VEXDREN-2710 file (C-alpha; in Angstrom, 1 decimal):
% VEXDREN-2710
k/r/px/py/pz
1/UNK/-5.2/27.0/-14.1
2/UNK/-5.2/22.9/-13.2
3/UNK/-1.9/23.4/-13.4
4/UNK/-1.7/25.3/-10.5
5/UNK/-4.0/24.0/-9.1
6/UNK/-2.0/20.9/-9.4
7/UNK/1.3/22.4/-7.9
8/UNK/-0.6/24.0/-4.7
9/UNK/-1.8/20.8/-4.1
10/UNK/2.1/18.6/-4.3
11/UNK/3.3/22.2/-2.0
12/UNK/0.7/21.6/0.6
13/UNK/1.2/17.2/0.7
14/UNK/4.2/17.7/1.3
15/UNK/4.1/20.3/4.5
16/UNK/1.4/17.8/6.0
17/UNK/4.2/15.3/5.4
18/UNK/6.6/17.0/6.9
19/UNK/4.0/17.5/9.8
20/UNK/3.1/13.4/10.1
21/UNK/6.5/12.8/10.1
22/UNK/8.4/15.8/13.1
23/UNK/5.9/15.4/15.7
24/UNK/6.7/13.0/18.2
25/UNK/4.0/9.7/18.4
26/UNK/1.4/9.9/21.4
27/UNK/-2.0/9.6/21.5
28/UNK/-4.6/7.3/22.9
29/UNK/-6.9/7.1/19.8
30/UNK/-7.5/3.8/18.3
31/UNK/-6.2/4.3/14.6
32/UNK/-2.4/6.2/16.0
33/UNK/-0.2/4.2/18.2
34/UNK/2.0/3.9/20.9
35/UNK/2.1/1.9/23.6
36/UNK/3.6/1.2/27.4
37/UNK/5.8/4.5/26.9
38/UNK/7.9/3.4/24.1
39/UNK/7.3/4.1/20.2
40/UNK/8.1/0.9/17.4
41/UNK/10.4/2.2/14.5
42/UNK/7.3/1.8/12.3
43/UNK/5.5/4.2/14.6
44/UNK/8.4/7.0/14.8
45/UNK/7.9/7.2/11.0
46/UNK/4.1/7.2/11.2
47/UNK/2.5/8.2/14.6
48/UNK/1.4/12.3/15.3
49/UNK/0.2/14.0/18.4
50/UNK/-4.1/14.8/17.8
51/UNK/-3.0/18.1/17.2
52/UNK/-0.3/17.0/14.6
53/UNK/-2.5/14.7/13.0
54/UNK/-5.9/16.9/12.5
55/UNK/-3.2/19.7/10.9
56/UNK/-1.8/17.0/8.4
57/UNK/-5.3/15.8/7.6
58/UNK/-6.6/19.5/7.5
59/UNK/-4.1/20.4/5.2
60/UNK/-4.7/17.2/3.1
61/UNK/-8.3/17.7/2.7
62/UNK/-7.5/21.0/1.5
63/UNK/-4.7/19.5/-1.1
64/UNK/-7.9/17.5/-2.4
65/UNK/-10.4/20.1/-2.6
66/UNK/-7.7/21.8/-4.7
67/UNK/-7.4/18.5/-6.9
68/UNK/-11.5/18.3/-7.3
69/UNK/-11.8/21.8/-8.6
70/UNK/-14.6/21.5/-11.4
71/UNK/-12.1/21.8/-14.1
72/UNK/-9.2/19.2/-12.8
73/UNK/-8.8/15.9/-14.5
74/UNK/-9.7/12.2/-12.9
75/UNK/-5.7/12.0/-14.0
76/UNK/-4.4/15.2/-11.5
77/UNK/-6.4/13.9/-8.7
78/UNK/-3.8/13.5/-5.8
79/UNK/-1.7/11.2/-4.8
80/UNK/-3.0/8.1/-2.5
81/UNK/-2.9/8.9/1.6
82/UNK/-3.0/5.8/3.9
83/UNK/-2.4/7.8/7.0
84/UNK/-1.2/5.5/10.4
85/UNK/-3.7/2.6/10.1
86/UNK/-1.8/0.3/7.9
87/UNK/1.5/1.0/9.4
88/UNK/-0.4/0.4/13.0
89/UNK/-1.6/-2.9/11.8
90/UNK/1.6/-4.1/10.2
91/UNK/3.4/-3.4/14.7
92/UNK/0.8/-5.5/15.8
93/UNK/1.4/-8.6/13.7
94/UNK/2.9/-11.5/14.8
95/UNK/6.8/-12.2/14.0
96/UNK/7.0/-13.8/11.0
97/UNK/7.0/-14.0/7.6
98/UNK/4.2/-11.8/6.4
99/UNK/5.7/-9.0/9.4
100/UNK/8.8/-8.8/8.0
101/UNK/7.5/-8.2/4.2
102/UNK/4.9/-6.0/4.8
103/UNK/7.5/-4.0/7.0
104/UNK/10.3/-3.9/4.0
105/UNK/7.0/-2.8/1.9
106/UNK/6.4/0.3/4.7
107/UNK/10.0/1.5/4.9
108/UNK/10.9/1.1/1.3
109/UNK/7.9/2.7/-0.6
110/UNK/7.3/6.1/-1.4
111/UNK/4.2/6.3/-3.4
112/UNK/1.8/4.3/-2.8
113/UNK/-0.7/3.6/-5.8
114/UNK/-4.2/3.1/-6.3
115/UNK/-5.9/-0.9/-7.0
116/UNK/-8.6/-2.3/-7.7
117/UNK/-8.6/-4.9/-4.8
118/UNK/-9.1/-2.2/-2.7
119/UNK/-12.8/-1.7/-2.9
120/UNK/-14.0/0.8/-1.0
121/UNK/-17.3/-0.1/1.2
122/UNK/-20.0/2.9/1.3
123/UNK/-16.8/4.8/0.4
124/UNK/-15.1/5.0/3.4
125/UNK/-17.5/4.4/6.0
126/UNK/-15.3/4.4/9.2
127/UNK/-13.8/8.0/7.8
128/UNK/-16.9/10.0/7.1
129/UNK/-20.8/9.3/7.1
130/UNK/-21.9/6.6/4.8
131/UNK/-22.5/7.4/1.1
132/UNK/-21.5/11.0/1.4
133/UNK/-19.5/13.3/-1.0
134/UNK/-16.9/13.7/1.6
135/UNK/-16.5/9.6/2.4
136/UNK/-16.5/8.7/-1.7
137/UNK/-13.5/11.4/-1.7
138/UNK/-11.5/10.2/0.9
139/UNK/-12.0/6.4/-0.5
140/UNK/-11.1/7.6/-3.7
141/UNK/-7.9/9.7/-1.8
142/UNK/-7.3/6.0/0.1
143/UNK/-6.4/4.0/-2.9
144/UNK/-9.4/2.5/-3.9
145/UNK/-9.9/1.3/-7.1
146/UNK/-13.4/1.1/-6.5
147/UNK/-16.1/2.6/-5.1
148/UNK/-19.6/1.3/-3.6
149/UNK/-22.8/3.1/-4.2
150/UNK/-25.8/1.4/-2.9
151/UNK/-29.0/2.5/-4.9
152/UNK/-32.7/3.2/-3.6
153/UNK/-35.2/5.8/-4.6
154/UNK/-37.2/8.7/-3.8
155/UNK/-40.7/8.9/-3.8
156/UNK/-40.3/10.2/-7.3
157/UNK/-38.5/7.6/-8.7
158/UNK/-35.1/9.2/-8.6
159/UNK/-32.1/6.9/-7.9
160/UNK/-30.3/8.2/-4.5
161/UNK/-27.3/6.3/-2.6
162/UNK/-28.5/4.8/0.6
163/UNK/-27.0/1.4/1.7
164/UNK/-31.1/0.8/3.1
165/UNK/-34.2/2.7/1.4
166/UNK/-35.8/3.0/5.1
167/UNK/-32.6/4.3/6.8
168/UNK/-32.9/8.1/6.7
169/UNK/-33.7/7.9/10.9
170/UNK/-30.3/6.6/11.1
171/UNK/-28.1/7.8/9.1
172/UNK/-29.7/11.5/8.3
173/UNK/-30.6/14.4/10.2
174/UNK/-34.4/14.0/9.4
175/UNK/-35.6/13.7/12.7
176/UNK/-34.4/17.3/13.7
177/UNK/-36.1/18.8/10.6
178/UNK/-39.5/19.3/9.6
179/UNK/-39.1/16.6/6.7
180/UNK/-39.5/14.1/10.1
181/UNK/-43.3/14.4/9.8
182/UNK/-43.2/12.6/6.5
183/UNK/-41.1/9.8/7.3
184/UNK/-43.8/6.1/7.2
185/UNK/-43.5/6.3/11.3
186/UNK/-42.9/9.7/12.4
187/UNK/-41.2/10.5/15.6
188/UNK/-43.9/11.0/18.6
189/UNK/-43.4/13.1/21.3
190/UNK/-45.1/13.7/24.6
191/UNK/-45.9/17.6/25.9
192/UNK/-42.1/17.2/27.5
193/UNK/-41.0/17.4/24.0
194/UNK/-39.8/13.6/25.1
195/UNK/-39.5/10.7/22.0
196/UNK/-41.7/8.4/22.9
197/UNK/-41.7/5.8/19.6
198/UNK/-37.6/5.5/19.1
199/UNK/-37.9/2.0/18.2
200/UNK/-40.7/1.9/15.6
201/UNK/-39.8/5.4/13.5
202/UNK/-39.3/4.5/10.4
203/UNK/-38.0/6.9/7.7
204/UNK/-38.0/6.3/4.0
205/UNK/-36.3/7.2/0.7
206/UNK/-39.1/7.1/-0.7
207/UNK/-41.4/9.0/1.7
208/UNK/-39.6/11.9/-0.2
209/UNK/-38.6/13.8/-3.4
210/UNK/-35.9/14.0/-4.4
211/UNK/-35.5/17.9/-3.7
212/UNK/-36.0/16.8/0.2
213/UNK/-33.5/14.0/0.1
214/UNK/-31.2/16.4/-1.4
215/UNK/-31.8/18.8/1.3
216/UNK/-30.8/16.3/4.6
217/UNK/-27.6/15.6/5.7
218/UNK/-25.7/12.3/6.4
219/UNK/-24.4/11.4/9.8
220/UNK/-22.6/8.8/11.2
221/UNK/-25.1/5.4/11.2
222/UNK/-25.9/5.3/15.2
223/UNK/-28.9/4.5/16.3
224/UNK/-30.7/4.4/20.1
225/UNK/-34.3/2.5/20.1
226/UNK/-33.7/3.8/24.1
227/UNK/-33.4/7.6/23.2
228/UNK/-35.6/10.7/24.2
229/UNK/-34.2/13.1/21.7
230/UNK/-34.1/13.0/17.8
231/UNK/-30.6/14.1/18.1
232/UNK/-28.1/12.9/15.7
233/UNK/-24.1/11.8/15.9
234/UNK/-22.1/15.1/15.3
235/UNK/-20.7/14.3/12.1
236/UNK/-22.3/15.6/8.3
237/UNK/-21.6/14.9/5.4
238/UNK/-23.2/15.7/1.5
239/UNK/-25.9/13.1/0.1
240/UNK/-25.6/11.8/-3.3
241/UNK/-27.8/10.9/-6.4
242/UNK/-26.9/8.0/-8.0
243/UNK/-26.1/10.6/-11.2
244/UNK/-23.8/12.2/-9.2
245/UNK/-22.1/9.2/-8.0
246/UNK/-21.2/8.3/-11.8
247/UNK/-20.2/11.9/-12.5
248/UNK/-17.8/12.2/-9.2
249/UNK/-16.4/8.7/-9.4
250/UNK/-15.4/9.2/-12.7
251/UNK/-14.1/12.2/-12.3
252/UNK/-11.7/10.4/-9.4
253/UNK/-10.9/7.9/-12.1
254/UNK/-12.8/5.2/-9.8
255/UNK/-14.2/1.9/-10.9
256/UNK/-18.2/1.8/-9.7
257/UNK/-19.7/-0.7/-7.5
258/UNK/-22.9/-0.1/-7.7
259/UNK/-25.3/-1.8/-5.4
260/UNK/-29.2/-2.6/-6.0
261/UNK/-30.9/-2.4/-2.7
262/UNK/-33.8/-4.5/-1.5
263/UNK/-37.3/-2.2/-1.8
264/UNK/-38.7/-1.8/1.4
265/UNK/-42.0/-0.8/0.3
266/UNK/-44.5/-3.0/-2.0
267/UNK/-43.5/-3.2/-5.8
268/UNK/-44.8/-2.1/-8.1
269/UNK/-44.5/1.0/-6.0
270/UNK/-46.6/3.5/-7.2
271/UNK/-48.3/0.6/-8.9
272/UNK/-46.4/0.6/-11.9
273/UNK/-42.8/0.8/-10.9
274/UNK/-41.3/-2.6/-11.1
275/UNK/-38.4/-4.2/-9.7
276/UNK/-37.5/-4.9/-13.1
277/UNK/-37.8/-0.8/-14.5
278/UNK/-35.9/-0.2/-11.3
279/UNK/-32.5/-2.6/-12.3
280/UNK/-32.9/-1.4/-15.9
281/UNK/-33.1/2.3/-14.5
282/UNK/-30.0/1.7/-12.6
283/UNK/-27.8/0.4/-15.6
284/UNK/-29.5/3.0/-18.0
285/UNK/-28.0/5.5/-16.2
286/UNK/-24.7/4.8/-16.8
287/UNK/-25.6/4.0/-20.6
288/UNK/-26.4/7.6/-20.4
289/UNK/-23.6/8.3/-19.0
290/UNK/-21.6/6.9/-20.9
291/UNK/-19.7/4.7/-18.8
292/UNK/-17.7/2.2/-20.2
293/UNK/-18.9/-1.2/-18.7
294/UNK/-15.7/-2.8/-17.8
295/UNK/-15.5/-0.1/-15.2
296/UNK/-18.8/-1.2/-13.8
297/UNK/-19.3/-4.0/-11.4
298/UNK/-23.6/-4.3/-10.6
299/UNK/-24.2/-5.8/-7.6
300/UNK/-27.7/-7.6/-5.8
301/UNK/-28.2/-10.1/-3.6
302/UNK/-31.2/-11.2/-5.3
303/UNK/-30.3/-13.7/-7.9
304/UNK/-33.2/-12.4/-9.7
305/UNK/-31.7/-9.0/-10.5
306/UNK/-28.5/-10.5/-11.4
307/UNK/-29.9/-12.8/-14.1
308/UNK/-31.7/-9.3/-15.3
309/UNK/-28.7/-7.8/-15.9
310/UNK/-27.1/-10.4/-17.8
311/UNK/-30.2/-11.2/-20.3
312/UNK/-31.5/-7.7/-20.5
313/UNK/-28.1/-5.5/-20.1
314/UNK/-25.5/-8.3/-21.0
315/UNK/-22.7/-5.5/-22.2
316/UNK/-23.3/-4.4/-18.0
317/UNK/-24.2/-7.9/-17.3
318/UNK/-21.1/-9.2/-18.0
319/UNK/-19.8/-8.2/-14.6
320/UNK/-22.9/-8.6/-12.5
321/UNK/-22.2/-9.6/-8.8
322/UNK/-24.2/-12.4/-7.5
323/UNK/-24.0/-11.0/-3.4
324/UNK/-24.2/-14.4/-1.3
325/UNK/-25.7/-14.3/1.8
326/UNK/-26.1/-17.8/2.4
327/UNK/-24.3/-17.8/5.3
328/UNK/-25.8/-20.4/7.5
329/UNK/-24.3/-23.1/6.0
330/UNK/-21.0/-25.3/7.1
331/UNK/-18.7/-23.4/4.9
332/UNK/-16.2/-26.5/5.7
333/UNK/-18.8/-28.9/5.0
334/UNK/-18.5/-29.7/0.9
335/UNK/-21.6/-31.7/1.3
336/UNK/-23.3/-28.5/2.1
337/UNK/-21.7/-26.5/-0.7
338/UNK/-22.9/-28.8/-3.1
339/UNK/-26.3/-28.6/-2.4
340/UNK/-26.7/-24.8/-2.5
341/UNK/-29.5/-23.4/-4.9
342/UNK/-27.9/-22.3/-7.0
343/UNK/-25.1/-24.5/-7.2
344/UNK/-21.1/-22.6/-8.4
345/UNK/-21.9/-24.9/-11.2
346/UNK/-25.4/-23.4/-12.3
347/UNK/-24.3/-20.1/-11.2
348/UNK/-21.7/-20.3/-14.4
349/UNK/-24.0/-21.5/-16.5
350/UNK/-26.8/-18.7/-16.4
351/UNK/-23.9/-16.6/-16.6
352/UNK/-22.4/-15.2/-13.6
353/UNK/-18.9/-14.6/-13.6
354/UNK/-18.9/-12.8/-10.0
355/UNK/-19.5/-13.6/-6.7
356/UNK/-19.2/-12.0/-3.6
357/UNK/-20.1/-13.4/0.3
358/UNK/-19.2/-12.1/3.5
359/UNK/-15.0/-13.4/3.9
360/UNK/-15.9/-15.7/6.8
361/UNK/-17.4/-17.7/4.1
362/UNK/-14.4/-18.2/2.4
363/UNK/-12.1/-19.5/5.2
364/UNK/-11.4/-22.3/7.5
365/UNK/-8.8/-23.5/10.3
366/UNK/-7.3/-26.4/9.6
367/UNK/-6.0/-29.5/12.4
368/UNK/-2.7/-27.4/12.4
369/UNK/-4.4/-24.1/13.3
370/UNK/-3.8/-22.5/9.8
371/UNK/-6.3/-20.4/7.9
372/UNK/-7.2/-22.0/5.0
373/UNK/-9.5/-21.4/1.9
374/UNK/-13.1/-23.1/2.9
375/UNK/-14.4/-25.7/0.8
376/UNK/-16.9/-22.3/-0.4
377/UNK/-14.0/-21.2/-1.7
378/UNK/-12.6/-24.1/-3.1
379/UNK/-15.8/-25.2/-5.5
380/UNK/-16.5/-21.3/-6.2
381/UNK/-12.7/-21.2/-8.1
382/UNK/-13.2/-25.1/-9.4
383/UNK/-16.2/-24.0/-11.0
384/UNK/-14.5/-21.0/-12.2
385/UNK/-16.1/-17.5/-10.8
386/UNK/-14.4/-14.2/-9.9
387/UNK/-14.2/-14.0/-6.1
388/UNK/-14.8/-10.6/-3.9
389/UNK/-15.5/-10.6/-0.5
390/UNK/-17.0/-8.2/2.2
391/UNK/-16.1/-6.1/4.5
392/UNK/-12.8/-5.4/6.2
393/UNK/-12.1/-3.5/9.2
394/UNK/-15.7/-3.1/10.5
395/UNK/-15.3/-5.7/13.6
396/UNK/-14.1/-2.7/15.8
397/UNK/-10.7/-3.9/17.9
398/UNK/-9.7/-7.8/17.0
399/UNK/-9.3/-9.7/20.5
400/UNK/-8.2/-13.4/21.6
401/UNK/-10.7/-15.8/20.4
402/UNK/-13.0/-13.2/19.1
403/UNK/-13.7/-10.2/16.0
404/UNK/-17.3/-10.8/15.2
405/UNK/-19.0/-11.7/12.1
406/UNK/-16.6/-11.7/9.7
407/UNK/-13.7/-13.5/11.5
408/UNK/-16.7/-16.1/12.9
409/UNK/-15.2/-18.9/10.8
410/UNK/-11.5/-18.5/11.9
411/UNK/-11.7/-16.8/15.3
412/UNK/-10.0/-19.4/17.3
413/UNK/-6.6/-17.9/16.0
414/UNK/-7.0/-14.2/16.3
415/UNK/-5.1/-12.8/18.4
416/UNK/-5.4/-8.5/17.7
417/UNK/-5.5/-6.6/15.2
418/UNK/-2.7/-7.2/13.3
419/UNK/-4.8/-10.7/11.8
420/UNK/-6.4/-8.2/10.1
421/UNK/-3.9/-8.1/7.6
422/UNK/-3.4/-12.0/8.3
423/UNK/-6.7/-12.9/7.1
424/UNK/-6.0/-10.4/4.0
425/UNK/-3.4/-12.1/3.3
426/UNK/-5.5/-15.7/3.3
427/UNK/-8.3/-14.2/1.0
428/UNK/-5.8/-13.1/-1.5
429/UNK/-3.2/-15.7/-1.8
430/UNK/-4.7/-18.5/-0.7
431/UNK/-8.4/-17.8/-1.8
432/UNK/-7.2/-16.0/-4.6
433/UNK/-9.9/-12.9/-4.6
434/UNK/-9.8/-10.1/-6.6
435/UNK/-11.7/-7.5/-4.5
436/UNK/-12.0/-6.8/-1.4
437/UNK/-14.7/-4.3/0.6
438/UNK/-13.4/-2.0/3.7
439/UNK/-14.1/0.6/5.6
440/UNK/-10.7/1.6/5.6
441/UNK/-10.0/1.5/2.0
442/UNK/-6.1/2.6/3.2
443/UNK/-5.5/-0.9/4.6
444/UNK/-6.1/-2.9/1.4
445/UNK/-4.4/-0.5/-0.7
446/UNK/-1.5/-0.7/1.7
447/UNK/-1.4/-4.7/1.4
448/UNK/-2.2/-5.0/-2.2
449/UNK/0.3/-2.3/-2.7
450/UNK/2.8/-4.8/-0.8
451/UNK/1.7/-8.0/-1.9
452/UNK/-0.1/-8.0/-5.0
453/UNK/2.4/-6.6/-7.3
END
């Protein structure tokens, strides 16, 4: 049966590809590109109409569904599908060597491969609701070699995938269900049914049992403190336990990057469930599933969590990642970097091998307006640390002098969306990062296939 499924998947994907190549390019959406009434060479190959795109996407989803049937092995997962986004970014690049190299790669590469450089941030959060089964499958389909599950716990101490322990009111449909009444701070409505406490609502995984949590649907992470109703963004996804994510990731053939989220409730929870119990339970689920520790990168912003894994679960602790959020320093100033506690050298002495700051901490602009490694990046590399970065494809449209948080240290040289690839190239080639978290993993997959062979 599995061979029939694989054959059907290949057939459906070929039809989808033909549709995407033959329907004329004309769209106004952000990810599909056409401008000035003309279509570039890349666009002629990659862009599709809204109708054609939806039909092609539906066929691709069908092929993935065929391959993700219970008896399908990881090696038979559908081929990587990048969509049009990376090629739009190439078209936006300023003329130069990078654009020439990536354009040639786009034209010559027949099949893109999965790569560990491409890390699915909460899955493919720009495509499907974060930390849902659909988002995780999409990330793998876009070529992410590693996918992230942020880990928190329920009222009955079961581990689940959520970015924040208390974000259910902004990332699920809980406010439209009877479970809203169980929220730490439930919604309050007046006699006319108008929501009166939108700014104060707080719904946590620890308010619910596992079965209650699993009855919810994931939605796009949106919130409006001034909202007068509890209606949610009309896209849903299947919520996942941590153990379910492990099983899915194994079947998809991807590495795993679980992040132990800081509890938003008093610890010890229930009087006896400590932070150390939480950290141990997360690793314990990989041990119980028989997962190879070399394919797991446990993460935490808490240095104590990282040290706990190194000291108490050394097989998994060897790949523990310290998520460094010390972003208020001047990353261009060697003195401020040297004054960090713990220092880069201390991290290594303590057994830490991987560090992951927000990507802007790794970059600076020199006097010639070139993007170069920051003093922070140079110090990390000098100490012998492996570096990951976060998060690309999370900043909306890039415009001259802008880009928001993740481009704050290089904003003066940002011009347009193509600079997503310019920055990515600096991170990979000059800083030497080994992986980059992305809300749209197809972009990082495309770059790695073309430049990190």
